[in-house]
C-alpha positions as CSV (number, residue, x, y, z in Angstrom):
1,M,23.0,25.2,51.0
2,G,25.9,22.7,48.8
3,F,27.9,20.0,49.6
4,T,31.4,19.9,47.5
5,I,32.7,16.5,46.6
6,E,36.4,16.4,45.6
7,I,37.1,13.2,43.5
8,E,40.6,12.3,42.2
9,Q,42.2,9.0,41.4
10,D,44.5,6.9,43.0
11,K,48.1,5.4,42.5
12,D,46.0,1.9,42.6
13,G,43.6,2.7,39.9
14,R,40.7,3.4,42.7
15,W,38.7,6.3,43.7
16,I,38.6,8.8,46.1
17,A,36.0,10.4,47.5
18,E,35.2,13.0,50.1
19,I,33.4,15.8,51.1
20,P,35.5,17.8,53.0
21,Q,32.7,19.7,55.3
22,I,31.5,16.3,56.8
23,S,34.3,15.0,58.9
24,G,34.6,11.4,57.9
25,A,33.0,11.1,54.8
26,M,35.6,10.0,52.5
27,V,35.3,6.6,50.1
28,Y,36.8,4.5,47.5
29,G,34.8,2.9,44.8
30,R,36.2,0.9,41.3
31,T,34.9,3.6,39.2
32,R,34.5,7.5,39.8
33,E,30.6,6.8,39.4
34,E,30.4,4.5,42.4
35,A,33.0,6.9,44.4
36,V,30.5,9.5,44.0
37,S,27.1,7.4,44.9
38,R,28.8,6.0,47.8
39,V,30.3,9.0,49.1
40,E,26.7,10.6,48.9
41,A,25.2,7.9,50.7
42,L,27.6,7.5,53.3
43,A,26.9,11.6,54.1
44,L,23.1,11.2,53.9
45,R,23.8,8.5,56.7
46,V,25.8,10.7,58.9
47,L,23.8,13.8,58.9
48,A,21.1,11.6,59.9
49,E,22.4,10.0,62.3
50,R,23.2,13.4,64.0
51,I,20.3,14.6,63.4
52,E,18.8,11.5,65.0
53,H,20.8,12.5,68.1
54,G,20.2,16.3,68.2
55,E,23.6,16.7,67.5
56,T,24.8,20.6,66.0
57,S,27.6,21.1,63.7
58,P,28.4,24.3,62.1
59,V,27.3,22.3,58.5
60,I,24.0,21.5,59.9
61,E,22.3,25.0,61.0
62,K,19.2,23.8,59.5
63,V,18.0,21.0,57.2
64,F,14.3,21.8,57.0
65,S,12.0,24.8,57.1
66,V,8.3,24.2,58.3
67,V,5.9,26.8,56.8
68,A,2.0,26.9,57.3
69,A,0.0,26.3,54.1
């Protein structure tokens, strides 16, 4: 499973990055790179919080698989 980052430049020059599959994962950045980096970090925090609280969503069906070695 992969997440798509949508990015565009606002009229005021800032960059907006969002991950549509993760509700609320939208950030602004001064540069394109900053916006992408910030939205990736936000997405990881959101996903981690959902996992910690035992929440499920259509986006997160299974993050890790454990296999015997």
